[in-house]
C-alpha positions as a Markdown table, in Angstrom:
| # | Residue | x | y | z |
|---|---|---|---|---|
| 1 | Leu | 146.9 | -106.7 | 40.5 |
| 2 | Phe | 145.6 | -104.7 | 43.6 |
| 3 | Arg | 144.9 | -106.2 | 46.7 |
| 4 | Phe | 143.5 | -104.3 | 49.8 |
| 5 | Leu | 144.1 | -105.1 | 53.3 |
| 6 | Gly | 141.2 | -105.0 | 55.5 |
| 7 | Asp | 137.5 | -106.4 | 56.2 |
| 8 | Asp | 136.2 | -104.6 | 53.2 |
| 9 | Gly | 135.4 | -107.2 | 51.5 |
| 10 | Glu | 132.8 | -105.6 | 48.8 |
| 11 | Leu | 135.8 | -102.7 | 47.6 |
| 12 | Gln | 138.1 | -105.7 | 47.1 |
| 13 | Gln | 134.7 | -107.3 | 45.0 |
| 14 | Thr | 135.1 | -104.2 | 42.8 |
| 15 | Ile | 138.5 | -103.8 | 42.4 |
| 16 | Asn | 138.9 | -107.9 | 41.0 |
| 17 | Gly | 136.0 | -107.2 | 38.6 |
| 18 | Val | 137.6 | -104.1 | 37.1 |
| 19 | Gln | 140.6 | -106.1 | 37.0 |
| 20 | Lys | 139.1 | -109.1 | 35.2 |
| 21 | Ala | 137.6 | -106.4 | 33.1 |
| 22 | Leu | 141.1 | -105.0 | 31.6 |
| 23 | Asp | 142.4 | -108.4 | 31.7 |
| 24 | Ser | 139.8 | -109.5 | 29.2 |
| 25 | Ile | 140.7 | -106.7 | 26.9 |
| 26 | Ser | 143.0 | -108.1 | 24.2 |
| 27 | Thr | 145.6 | -106.6 | 22.3 |
| 28 | Ser | 143.4 | -107.0 | 19.5 |
| 29 | Ser | 140.7 | -104.3 | 20.6 |
| 30 | Leu | 143.5 | -102.2 | 21.8 |
| 31 | Asp | 145.3 | -102.2 | 18.0 |
| 32 | Ala | 141.8 | -101.5 | 16.6 |
| 33 | Ile | 141.6 | -98.4 | 18.8 |
| 34 | Gly | 145.0 | -97.4 | 17.9 |
| 35 | Asp | 144.1 | -98.0 | 14.0 |
| 36 | Gly | 141.3 | -95.9 | 14.7 |
| 37 | Phe | 143.1 | -93.1 | 15.7 |
| 38 | Thr | 145.8 | -93.1 | 13.4 |
| 39 | Lys | 143.0 | -93.5 | 10.5 |
| 40 | Leu | 141.4 | -90.4 | 12.3 |
| 41 | Gly | 144.9 | -88.7 | 11.7 |
| 42 | Gly | 145.1 | -89.3 | 8.2 |
| 43 | Val | 142.0 | -87.7 | 7.9 |
| 44 | Ile | 143.1 | -84.5 | 10.2 |
| 45 | Thr | 146.0 | -84.4 | 7.7 |
| 46 | Gly | 144.3 | -84.6 | 4.7 |
| 47 | Ala | 141.5 | -81.6 | 6.0 |
| 48 | Thr | 144.6 | -79.6 | 6.8 |
| 49 | Gly | 146.2 | -79.5 | 3.5 |
| 50 | Ala | 142.9 | -78.9 | 1.5 |
| 51 | Ile | 142.3 | -75.9 | 3.7 |
| 52 | Val | 146.1 | -75.3 | 3.1 |
| 53 | Gly | 145.9 | -75.7 | -0.6 |
| 54 | Phe | 143.1 | -73.2 | -0.9 |
| 55 | Gly | 144.0 | -70.9 | 0.9 |
| 56 | Ala | 147.3 | -70.7 | -1.3 |
| 57 | Lys | 144.9 | -70.2 | -4.4 |
| 58 | Tyr | 142.9 | -67.3 | -2.5 |
| 59 | Asn | 146.1 | -65.6 | -1.9 |
| 60 | Ser | 147.4 | -66.3 | -5.2 |
| 61 | Glu | 143.8 | -64.6 | -6.9 |
| 62 | Ile | 144.1 | -61.7 | -4.4 |
| 63 | Glu | 147.5 | -61.3 | -5.6 |
| 64 | Ser | 147.1 | -61.3 | -9.4 |
| 65 | Ile | 143.7 | -59.1 | -9.3 |
| 66 | Thr | 145.7 | -56.3 | -6.9 |
| 67 | Met | 148.5 | -56.3 | -9.3 |
| 68 | Ser | 146.1 | -55.8 | -12.0 |
| 69 | Leu | 143.9 | -53.3 | -10.3 |
| 70 | Glu | 147.6 | -51.6 | -9.5 |
| 71 | Thr | 148.1 | -51.7 | -13.5 |
| 72 | Leu | 145.0 | -50.1 | -14.1 |
| 73 | Thr | 145.2 | -47.3 | -11.5 |
| 74 | Gly | 148.8 | -46.3 | -11.7 |
| 75 | Ser | 149.6 | -47.2 | -8.3 |
| 76 | Ser | 149.8 | -49.7 | -5.4 |
| 77 | Glu | 148.4 | -47.6 | -2.7 |
| 78 | Glu | 145.4 | -47.2 | -4.7 |
| 79 | Ala | 145.1 | -50.8 | -5.3 |
| 80 | Asp | 145.6 | -51.7 | -1.8 |
| 81 | Arg | 143.1 | -49.0 | -1.4 |
| 82 | Ile | 140.6 | -50.8 | -3.7 |
| 83 | Met | 141.1 | -54.6 | -2.3 |
| 84 | Arg | 140.8 | -53.0 | 1.6 |
| 85 | Gln | 137.2 | -51.4 | 0.4 |
| 86 | Ile | 136.4 | -54.8 | -1.6 |
| 87 | Lys | 137.6 | -57.4 | 1.7 |
| 88 | Lys | 135.3 | -54.5 | 4.0 |
| 89 | Asp | 132.4 | -54.7 | 1.0 |
| 90 | Ala | 132.3 | -58.6 | 0.7 |
| 91 | Ser | 132.1 | -59.1 | 4.6 |
| 92 | Thr | 128.8 | -57.0 | 4.4 |
| 93 | Thr | 127.4 | -58.0 | 1.3 |
| 94 | Pro | 126.6 | -62.1 | 0.2 |
| 95 | Phe | 129.2 | -61.9 | -2.9 |
| 96 | Asp | 132.8 | -63.0 | -2.1 |
| 97 | Val | 135.9 | -60.7 | -2.4 |
| 98 | Gln | 137.0 | -62.8 | -5.6 |
| 99 | Ser | 133.5 | -61.6 | -7.0 |
| 100 | Leu | 133.6 | -58.1 | -6.0 |
| 101 | Ala | 137.9 | -57.3 | -7.2 |
| 102 | Lys | 136.9 | -59.0 | -10.2 |
| 103 | Gly | 134.1 | -56.4 | -11.1 |
| 104 | Glu | 135.5 | -53.4 | -10.0 |
| 105 | Gln | 138.2 | -54.6 | -12.3 |
| 106 | Met | 136.5 | -55.1 | -15.3 |
| 107 | Leu | 134.4 | -51.8 | -14.7 |
| 108 | Ile | 137.5 | -49.7 | -14.0 |
| 109 | Ser | 139.3 | -51.5 | -17.1 |
| 110 | Thr | 136.8 | -49.4 | -19.1 |
| 111 | Gly | 137.9 | -46.2 | -17.6 |
| 112 | Ile | 134.9 | -45.4 | -14.7 |
| 113 | Ser | 136.8 | -44.3 | -11.7 |
| 114 | Ala | 137.6 | -46.9 | -8.5 |
| 115 | Asp | 134.9 | -45.1 | -6.5 |
| 116 | Asn | 132.4 | -45.6 | -9.1 |
| 117 | Ala | 133.0 | -48.8 | -10.2 |
| 118 | Arg | 132.7 | -49.6 | -6.8 |
| 119 | Asp | 129.1 | -47.9 | -6.2 |
| 120 | Thr | 128.3 | -49.5 | -9.6 |
| 121 | Ile | 129.2 | -53.1 | -8.2 |
| 122 | Leu | 127.3 | -52.7 | -4.9 |
| 123 | Ala | 124.2 | -51.5 | -6.8 |
| 124 | Leu | 124.3 | -54.4 | -9.7 |
| 125 | Gly | 124.5 | -56.5 | -6.2 |
| 126 | Asp | 121.5 | -55.1 | -4.2 |
| 127 | Ala | 119.5 | -55.9 | -7.4 |
| 128 | Val | 121.1 | -59.5 | -8.0 |
| 129 | Ser | 120.3 | -60.2 | -4.4 |
| 130 | Ala | 117.1 | -59.1 | -4.6 |
| 131 | Thr | 116.5 | -61.1 | -7.3 |
| 132 | Gly | 118.2 | -64.4 | -5.6 |
| 133 | Gly | 121.2 | -64.1 | -7.8 |
| 134 | Asp | 124.7 | -65.6 | -6.7 |
| 135 | Ser | 128.3 | -64.0 | -7.4 |
| 136 | Ala | 128.2 | -65.8 | -11.0 |
| 137 | Thr | 125.4 | -63.8 | -11.6 |
| 138 | Leu | 126.5 | -60.8 | -11.0 |
| 139 | Thr | 129.8 | -61.1 | -12.5 |
| 140 | Arg | 127.7 | -62.1 | -15.8 |
| 141 | Met | 125.8 | -58.6 | -15.1 |
| 142 | Val | 129.3 | -56.4 | -15.0 |
| 143 | Ala | 130.5 | -58.3 | -18.2 |
| 144 | Asn | 127.4 | -57.0 | -19.6 |
| 145 | Leu | 128.4 | -53.5 | -18.2 |
| 146 | Gln | 131.9 | -53.9 | -19.6 |
| 147 | Gln | 130.7 | -54.8 | -22.8 |
| 148 | Ile | 128.4 | -51.7 | -22.9 |
| 149 | Gln | 130.9 | -49.4 | -21.8 |
| 150 | Asn | 132.9 | -50.4 | -24.7 |
| 151 | Ala | 130.5 | -50.3 | -26.8 |
| 152 | Arg | 130.0 | -46.9 | -25.4 |
| 153 | Lys | 133.5 | -45.6 | -26.5 |
| 154 | Ser | 133.4 | -46.9 | -29.8 |
| 155 | His | 130.1 | -45.1 | -30.6 |
| 156 | Arg | 131.9 | -41.9 | -29.4 |
| 157 | Asn | 134.8 | -42.0 | -31.8 |
| 158 | Gly | 132.4 | -42.3 | -34.6 |
| 159 | His | 131.7 | -46.3 | -34.6 |
| 160 | Lys | 127.8 | -47.1 | -34.7 |
| 161 | Thr | 128.0 | -50.3 | -32.7 |
| 162 | Ile | 125.5 | -49.7 | -29.9 |
| 163 | Cys | 121.6 | -49.5 | -30.2 |
| 164 | Leu | 119.6 | -46.7 | -28.6 |
| 165 | Cys | 118.2 | -49.6 | -25.8 |
| 166 | Thr | 121.8 | -50.7 | -25.0 |
| 167 | Glu | 122.9 | -47.1 | -24.0 |
| 168 | Leu | 119.3 | -46.7 | -22.1 |
| 169 | Met | 120.2 | -49.6 | -20.3 |
| 170 | Tyr | 123.6 | -48.3 | -19.0 |
| 171 | Met | 122.0 | -44.8 | -18.1 |
| 172 | Val | 119.5 | -46.6 | -16.0 |
| 173 | Cys | 122.4 | -48.9 | -14.3 |
| 174 | Leu | 124.2 | -45.8 | -14.0 |
| 175 | Gln | 121.3 | -43.3 | -12.2 |
| 176 | Thr | 121.0 | -46.9 | -9.9 |
| 177 | Thr | 124.4 | -45.6 | -8.1 |
């Protein structure tokens, strides 16, 4: 394949050695390398599909929560403001956007203002974080507060469905915000 004219026999020997090495690579070896790249491409394609699917699911959840907040607040601008704040809070806390948004949604549904709901979520988040809890723990705590707040509303309307210790627990939670 290569041929040099001149007296440099060492260079010619090196080139001949490289040529022999290249000649010894079989077609099956090259096929195996090609198959490896094909499989790698399949893995990359699969991973990309999973990422796209996750992104679509995330966007769908955020859109659903935003629509719910719009219904609860009566304003798309207020819902957008709340979601921007939630995204900001998620970047500075160990909790994800969905957990924080769901928590605020649950509290706002009881009649608590968006700002008070946010303060309550952040205070609960601090307590949950301090005790090693996660997003699921935060969601359970918010659900408990939602039940307490709804029971308080029933109690104010003449229904005696809440005990004094539950009322006290809620008041303590409010004072931490």
